[in-house]
C-alpha positions in Angstrom: -25.3 7.6 16.3 -25.2 5.9 12.8 -28.1 4.7 10.7 -27.7 1.0 11.7 -27.9 2.0 15.4 -31.0 4.0 14.9 -32.8 1.2 13.1 -31.7 -1.3 15.7 -32.9 0.8 18.7 -36.2 1.5 17.1 -36.8 -2.1 16.2 -35.9 -3.2 19.7 -38.4 -0.7 21.1 -41.2 -2.0 18.9 -40.5 -5.6 19.6 -40.1 -5.2 23.4 -43.4 -3.4 23.9 -45.7 -4.8 21.2 -44.5 -8.3 21.3 -45.1 -8.5 25.1 -48.7 -7.1 24.8 -49.6 -9.2 21.8 -48.0 -12.6 22.5 -47.4 -13.0 26.2 -51.0 -14.0 27.2 -51.7 -11.1 29.5 -55.2 -10.5 28.1 -54.5 -6.9 27.0 -53.4 -7.6 23.3 -56.4 -6.1 21.5 -56.9 -3.0 23.7 -53.2 -2.2 23.9 -52.5 -2.7 20.3 -55.3 -0.4 19.2 -54.1 2.2 21.6 -50.5 2.0 20.4 -51.5 2.0 16.7 -53.7 5.1 17.3 -50.8 6.9 19.1 -47.8 5.8 17.0 -49.4 5.1 13.6 -46.6 3.0 12.2 -42.9 2.4 12.9 -40.4 5.2 12.9 -39.9 7.0 9.5 -36.6 5.2 8.8 -38.3 1.9 9.2 -41.5 2.9 7.3 -39.5 4.2 4.4 -36.1 2.4 4.1 -35.2 4.5 1.1 -35.7 7.9 2.8 -32.8 10.3 2.2 -30.3 10.3 5.0 -27.5 12.7 5.8 -23.9 11.5 5.1 -21.2 11.3 7.8 -19.5 14.5 6.4 -20.0 16.8 3.4 -19.8 14.6 0.2 -18.0 15.3 -3.0 -20.3 13.0 -4.9 -24.0 12.3 -4.7 -24.4 9.3 -7.0 -22.5 6.5 -8.8 -22.4 5.1 -12.3 -20.4 1.9 -12.3 -19.4 0.6 -15.7 -18.4 -2.9 -14.8 -16.4 -4.6 -17.6 -16.9 -8.2 -16.5 -14.4 -10.8 -17.8 -11.3 -8.7 -17.0 -10.0 -6.3 -19.6 -6.3 -6.6 -20.4 -4.5 -3.6 -18.9 -1.5 -4.5 -21.2 -3.5 -3.7 -24.3 -5.4 -0.7 -23.0 -3.9 1.2 -20.1 -0.4 0.1 -19.1 2.2 0.2 -21.9 5.3 -1.9 -21.4 8.1 -1.4 -24.0 10.1 -4.2 -22.3 7.3 -6.6 -22.9 7.5 -5.7 -26.6 11.2 -6.4 -26.6 10.9 -9.7 -24.8 7.9 -11.1 -26.8 8.2 -14.8 -27.1 10.9 -15.2 -24.3 10.4 -17.0 -21.0 9.8 -14.7 -18.0 12.6 -14.4 -15.4 12.4 -17.4 -13.0 12.6 -15.0 -9.9 9.4 -13.4 -11.1 7.4 -16.6 -10.8 8.3 -17.5 -7.2 5.1 -18.6 -5.4 3.1 -17.5 -8.4 0.1 -19.6 -9.5 -1.9 -18.7 -12.6 -5.6 -19.7 -13.0 -5.0 -22.0 -16.0 -1.6 -21.6 -17.7 1.8 -22.8 -16.6 3.6 -19.8 -15.1 6.7 -20.3 -17.3 4.7 -19.7 -20.5 6.3 -17.3 -22.9 5.8 -13.6 -22.6 3.4 -11.9 -24.9 3.9 -8.3 -26.1 1.0 -5.9 -26.4 -1.1 -6.5 -29.5 -1.7 -2.8 -30.1 0.1 0.5 -30.0 -0.2 3.2 -27.4 -0.1 7.0 -27.6 0.3 10.0 -25.4 -2.9 12.0 -24.8 -4.0 15.4 -23.3 -2.0 17.9 -21.4 -1.5 15.3 -18.7 0.4 13.2 -21.1 -1.5 10.0 -20.2 -0.4 7.0 -22.2 -3.4 4.9 -23.5 -4.0 2.2 -26.0 -5.0 2.9 -29.6 -8.2 0.8 -29.2 -9.8 3.4 -27.0 -9.5 6.7 -28.9 -12.7 8.2 -27.5 -11.7 7.5 -23.9 -8.1 8.7 -24.6 -9.6 12.0 -25.8 -10.8 12.5 -22.3 -7.5 11.8 -20.7 -7.5 15.1 -18.8 -10.8 14.2 -17.1 -9.7 10.7 -16.0 -8.2 9.4 -12.8 -6.3 6.3 -14.0 -5.3 3.7 -11.4 -2.6 1.4 -12.7 -1.9 -0.4 -9.4 -5.1 -2.2 -8.6 -4.8 -5.5 -6.8 -7.3 -8.2 -5.8 -7.3 -11.6 -4.0 -9.3 -13.7 -6.4 -8.0 -15.4 -9.5 -11.3 -16.6 -11.1 -14.3 -14.7 -12.4 -17.2 -15.3 -10.0 -15.1 -14.8 -6.8 -13.3 -11.9 -8.4 -16.5 -10.1 -9.4 -18.2 -10.8 -6.1 -15.1 -9.5 -4.2 -15.0 -6.3 -6.3 -18.7 -5.6 -5.8 -19.3 -6.9 -2.2 -15.9 -6.9 -0.5 -15.9 -10.6 -0.1 -15.4 -13.7 -2.3 -18.3 -15.4 -0.5 -21.9 -15.3 -1.6 -24.4 -13.4 0.5 -22.7 -10.1 1.3 -24.4 -6.8 0.3 -23.1 -5.1 -2.8 -21.5 -1.7 -3.0 -24.7 -0.3 -4.5 -26.7 -1.7 -1.7 -24.4 -0.3 1.0 -24.6 3.1 -0.7 -28.4 3.0 -0.7 -28.4 1.9 2.9 -26.2 4.8 3.9 -27.7 7.6 1.9 -31.2 6.5 0.8 -32.6 7.5 -2.6 -33.8 10.8 -4.1 -36.1 9.2 -6.6 -39.7 8.6 -5.7 -40.7 6.9 -8.9 -37.7 4.7 -9.7 -35.6 2.2 -7.7 -32.6 3.8 -5.9 -30.3 1.2 -7.4 -30.8 0.1 -11.0 -28.8 -2.6 -12.9 -28.4 -2.8 -16.7 -26.8 -5.6 -18.6 -25.4 -6.1 -22.1 -23.3 -8.8 -23.7 -24.0 -11.8 -21.5 -24.8 -12.3 -17.8 -22.1 -12.0 -15.2 -20.3 -15.0 -13.8 -21.1 -13.8 -10.3 -24.8 -13.5 -11.1 -27.2 -11.5 -8.9 -24.7 -11.6 -6.0 -22.9 -8.7 -7.7 -25.8 -6.4 -7.1 -27.8 -8.1 -4.3 -28.7 -6.8 -0.9 -27.2 -9.8 1.0 -28.3 -9.6 4.6 -29.4 -5.9 4.3 -33.2 -5.4 4.0 -34.4 -6.2 0.5 -35.2 -2.6 -0.3 -31.5 -1.9 -0.8 -30.8 -4.5 -3.5 -30.2 -3.6 -7.2 -33.2 -3.9 -9.5 -32.3 -5.3 -13.0 -34.0 -3.5 -15.8 -34.7 -5.7 -18.9 -33.6 -4.6 -22.4 -36.8 -5.4 -24.1 -40.5 -5.4 -23.2 -41.4 -4.2 -19.7 -38.3 -2.9 -17.9 -39.4 -5.0 -14.9 -41.3 -8.3 -15.2 -45.1 -8.0 -14.8 -45.0 -4.2 -14.7 -48.0 -4.0 -17.0 -51.5 -4.8 -15.6 -53.1 -8.0 -16.8 -56.1 -7.9 -19.0 -59.3 -6.9 -17.1 -57.5 -5.0 -14.2 -58.1 -1.2 -14.5 -56.3 1.5 -12.5 -59.1 2.0 -10.0 -59.2 -1.7 -9.1 -55.5 -1.9 -8.8 -55.3 1.2 -6.6 -57.9 -0.2 -4.3 -56.1 -3.5 -4.0 -52.8 -1.8 -3.2 -54.5 0.4 -0.5 -55.9 -2.7 1.2 -52.5 -4.5 1.0 -50.8 -1.4 2.4 -53.2 -1.2 5.4 -52.6 -4.9 6.2 -48.8 -4.5 5.9 -48.8 -1.4 8.0 -50.6 -3.3 10.8 -47.9 -6.0 10.5 -45.1 -3.5 10.5 -46.5 -1.7 13.6 -46.7 -5.1 15.4 -43.2 -6.3 14.6 -41.0 -3.5 13.3 -39.7 -6.0 10.7 -37.8 -4.0 8.0 -38.8 -6.6 5.4 -42.4 -5.5 5.8 -41.4 -1.9 5.3 -39.5 -3.0 2.2 -42.7 -4.8 1.0 -44.8 -1.7 1.4 -42.2 0.4 -0.4 -41.9 -2.1 -3.3 -45.6 -2.3 -4.0 -45.9 1.5 -4.1 -42.8 1.8 -6.2 -44.1 -0.8 -8.7 -47.3 1.2 -9.0 -45.4 4.4 -9.8 -43.0 2.5 -12.1 -45.9 1.8 -14.5 -45.7 5.4 -15.5 -42.1 6.4 -14.9 -40.3 3.3 -16.4 -41.8 3.5 -19.9 -41.0 7.2 -20.0 -37.4 6.5 -18.9 -36.8 3.8 -21.4 -38.2 5.8 -24.4 -35.1 7.4 -25.9 -37.0 9.0 -28.8 -37.1 12.3 -26.9 -33.3 12.5 -26.9 -31.9 15.0 -29.4 -30.2 13.6 -32.5 -26.8 15.0 -31.5 -26.9 13.1 -28.2 -27.8 9.8 -29.9 -24.9 10.5 -32.3 -22.6 11.2 -29.4 -23.3 7.7 -27.9 -23.3 6.0 -31.3 -27.0 5.0 -31.0 -28.5 4.3 -34.4 -31.7 2.5 -33.2 -33.2 3.8 -29.9 -34.8 0.4 -29.4 -31.7 -1.7 -29.9 -30.5 -3.2 -26.7 -26.7 -2.7 -26.3 -24.0 -1.1 -24.1 -24.4 2.3 -25.7 -28.1 2.5 -25.0 -27.4 1.5 -21.4 -24.9 4.3 -21.0 -27.5 6.8 -22.1 -30.1 5.2 -19.8 -27.6 5.6 -16.9 -27.5 9.3 -17.4 -31.3 9.5 -17.6 -31.6 7.5 -14.4 -29.4 9.7 -12.3 -31.2 12.8 -13.7 -34.3 11.3 -12.1 -32.7 10.9 -8.7 -31.5 7.3 -8.9 -28.5 7.0 -6.5 -26.6 4.1 -8.0 -26.6 2.7 -11.6 -24.5 -0.3 -12.5 -23.8 -1.5 -16.0 -22.5 -5.1 -16.5 -20.8 -5.9 -19.8 -19.3 -9.4 -19.6 -17.3 -9.8 -22.8 -13.6 -9.4 -21.8 -12.4 -12.9 -21.1 -9.8 -13.3 -23.8 -8.0 -16.5 -23.1 -7.6 -16.8 -26.9 -8.3 -14.7 -30.0 -7.2 -11.7 -28.0 -6.3 -9.5 -31.0 -9.7 -9.7 -32.6 -11.9 -10.0 -29.5 -10.5 -7.1 -27.5 -10.9 -4.8 -30.6 -14.6 -5.7 -30.8 -15.0 -5.1 -27.1 -13.6 -1.6 -27.5 -15.7 -0.9 -30.5 -18.7 -1.8 -28.5 -17.8 0.2 -25.3 -15.3 2.9 -25.9 -17.4 5.5 -27.6 -20.4 5.1 -25.3 -18.2 5.2 -22.1 -16.6 8.4 -23.2 -19.9 9.8 -24.3 -21.3 9.3 -20.9 -18.5 11.3 -19.3 -18.8 14.0 -21.9 -22.6 14.2 -21.5 -22.4 14.4 -17.7 -19.8 17.1 -17.9 -21.7 19.3 -20.3 -24.8 19.0 -18.1 -23.0 19.9 -15.0 -23.4 16.5 -13.5 -19.9 15.1 -13.6 -18.6 17.1 -10.6 -20.9 15.2 -8.2 -21.2 11.9 -10.0 -18.7 9.1 -9.6 -18.0 7.2 -12.8 -16.1 4.0 -12.4 -14.8 1.8 -15.3 -13.1 -1.6 -14.7 -13.3 -5.3 -14.3 -12.5 -7.9 -11.6 -8.8 -8.3 -12.4 -6.2 -8.0 -15.2 -4.5 -10.4 -17.6 -1.1 -12.1 -17.6 2.0 -10.8 -19.4 2.4 -14.5 -20.4 0.7 -16.0 -23.3 -2.2 -18.5 -23.2 -3.4 -20.5 -26.2 -1.8 -20.3 -29.7 0.1 -17.1 -29.1 -3.0 -14.9 -28.9 -4.5 -15.0 -25.4 -3.9 -14.0 -21.7 -4.8 -15.7 -18.5 -6.3 -14.2 -15.3 -4.0 -12.0 -13.3 -4.8 -10.6 -9.9 -1.5 -9.0 -8.9 -2.1 -5.8 -10.9 -4.6 -4.3 -13.2 -6.0 -0.9 -14.2 -9.2 1.0 -13.7 -10.3 4.5 -14.5 -12.5 6.9 -12.5 -14.0 10.2 -13.4 -15.9 13.0 -11.6 -17.0 13.0 -7.9 -14.2 15.1 -6.6 -11.4 12.9 -7.8 -8.2 14.2 -9.5 -8.3 14.7 -13.3 -5.6 13.9 -15.7 -3.9 11.9 -13.0 -2.2 8.5 -13.1 -1.8 6.6 -9.8 0.6 3.8 -9.1 2.9 1.8 -11.4 3.7 -1.8 -12.3 7.0 -3.4 -13.1 8.6 -3.4 -16.6 6.5 -6.5 -17.6 3.2 -5.4 -16.1 3.4 -8.3 -13.6 3.6 -6.8 -10.1 2.8 -3.4 -8.6 5.9 -1.5 -7.7 4.4 1.8 -6.5 1.3 2.8 -4.6 -0.8 -0.4 -4.6 -4.6 0.0 -4.4 -6.5 -3.0 -3.1 -10.2 -3.5 -3.9 -10.9 -2.6 -0.3 -9.0 0.6 -0.6 -10.9 1.6 -3.8 -14.3 0.9 -2.1 -13.2 2.9 1.0 -12.3 5.8 -1.2 -15.5 5.7 -3.3 -17.6 5.7 -0.1 -15.5 8.6 1.3 -16.4 10.6 -1.8 -20.0 9.9 -1.1 -19.6 11.3 2.4 -19.6 7.9 4.1 -17.0 6.7 6.6 -16.4 3.0 5.5 -15.6 2.1 9.1 -18.9 3.4 10.4 -21.2 2.2 7.6 -22.0 -1.1 9.4 -24.9 -3.6 9.8 -25.2 -6.1 12.6 -25.8 -9.7 11.3 -25.5 -12.9 13.2 -23.8 -11.2 16.1 -21.2 -9.2 14.2 -21.0 -5.7 12.6 -20.3 -6.1 8.9 -19.2 -3.5 6.4 -18.3 -3.3 2.7 -14.6 -3.2 3.4 -14.8 -5.9 6.1 -11.8 -5.2 8.4 -9.7 -3.7 5.7 -9.5 -0.7 3.5 -7.7 2.7 3.6 -8.9 5.8 1.8 -6.4 6.7 -1.0 -6.1 10.4 -0.4 -3.8 10.8 -3.5 -6.8 10.1 -5.7 -8.8 13.0 -4.3 -8.6 16.4 -5.7 
C-alpha cells in the first residue's frame, strides 16, 4: 500500500465515523466525540505530521536534491555541445529539409545559422568537451553526468519552466520538490523540507515552479528571502515575548487538533505543522543564514567576498548548509539566460555569476562525503536555436534538444549521454524527455514514479503524468 492510499483510507475512516456522530442529528455528538478524542487523541501519525519521514519504495541511491535551475534557457551551443559544422556554416541558411514542420518561438525558421561564440576544450580523463566559459565546471568533468539529448514540449518560458518542474504546462500541478516531500517526508525538525532560493530576477513560471498544487500545503516549497528575515514576519512584533507567543501557539494547536480529529482534513495538519515550524524557525533560520561561521577557504571556494551580499554564490553555499540540516529538497532559481540578443556579452556574465559557485557546491559536497547521496541538477527549461536572432548575436528558444548536467546520487560520473546532429538542431541518439529525467531522478530517490500518485478530482495524478521511462544508462 502506498502513501496516498494510507492517507485516503485513514481520512475516510475519520470522516465516516466522526462526521456521522457530529452532523447527522442523532443526539450523540458531544458524548461520542469526547469518547473518540480520548481514545484516539488525533488523526493517524501520517495525517498529524505530513512531513514525517516515510520509507521509499526500494533502497535509494540519493536522499536529497539540490536543483540549480538556470531559468531563461542556457545555450547548449556555447556551453555543452560543440558543433564544428556550425562554425563552418556560420552565416549560411539552414538546410530546407531541417525546417520541415518546424516553428520557432519568435524568429523565421530560415534565419541564418550562427556559429558558437566561444571555444570548447577537452577535459578530464573522460575527455568531456565543454565550453571555455565554464572552466570551473569543466574541471569537474569526471564527476559530471552530462545529458546532451534533453527534449521538451514547450517553446516559451513560463510553460517550459512549469513543465520541467511539475510535469505539465498547465498551472496547478505539484512541483518535483513537492512530490519528493510527499513521498519521503523531511528529516529536518527546524526547517522546511523544501526551500527555494532565488537570484537574478523572479522566474517566468512564478510560484507554480515550486508550489504544492493539489497536494496538501505542507509539501510546497518555502521561498527564503535574501535580505531581512528569511521568511516574512518571522520576528515577533514589539511587545510580544516568547512566553506569550508559546501560550498563544499552544491554544491554537489545541483548537486545530480538535478540528483535525473531527474532520481528518490534511490542511489542518499542515496548519499545525506550519505554526510549530515557524516558531522553531525563529531560532534555526537566523543561524542558517549567518555565513560568518564558514571558514575563509570555503568562502573563497564559492567566490563569496561579502557574506551578506545576496547572490547566486551565497545561495549555493546556503544550499549545502540546508541539506546538512536535514532539508530534503533545495531549489535555486537564477533567471538570467534569455539571450535573444547580446549573446556574446550576456552569456559570459551569466557564467561569471554561476560557474564558480556551481562547481564549488559539487566540490564542497564531495569533500564532506555528501555528494554520493545528494542529487545535484543543473539546467534550464529548453535550449537555444542554431539560427541567429537579432543583429547576428542572439538565439531563439529551442525545445528539440538541449543539455543538462547532473552529479552525485548514484549517477554515472564522467559520462556523456545522447547526441545531437551536426548543427545541434535535433537529437540523433538516446533522447531524454523531461518526463524521463523526472522518472530517473525519482528512481534514484527510491521512488517508483508510477506509484507516487495522489487522487484529485477522481483521477490519480503523478509527476510524470502517463509518461516517463527511467533512463538506466544514466545510473552507475
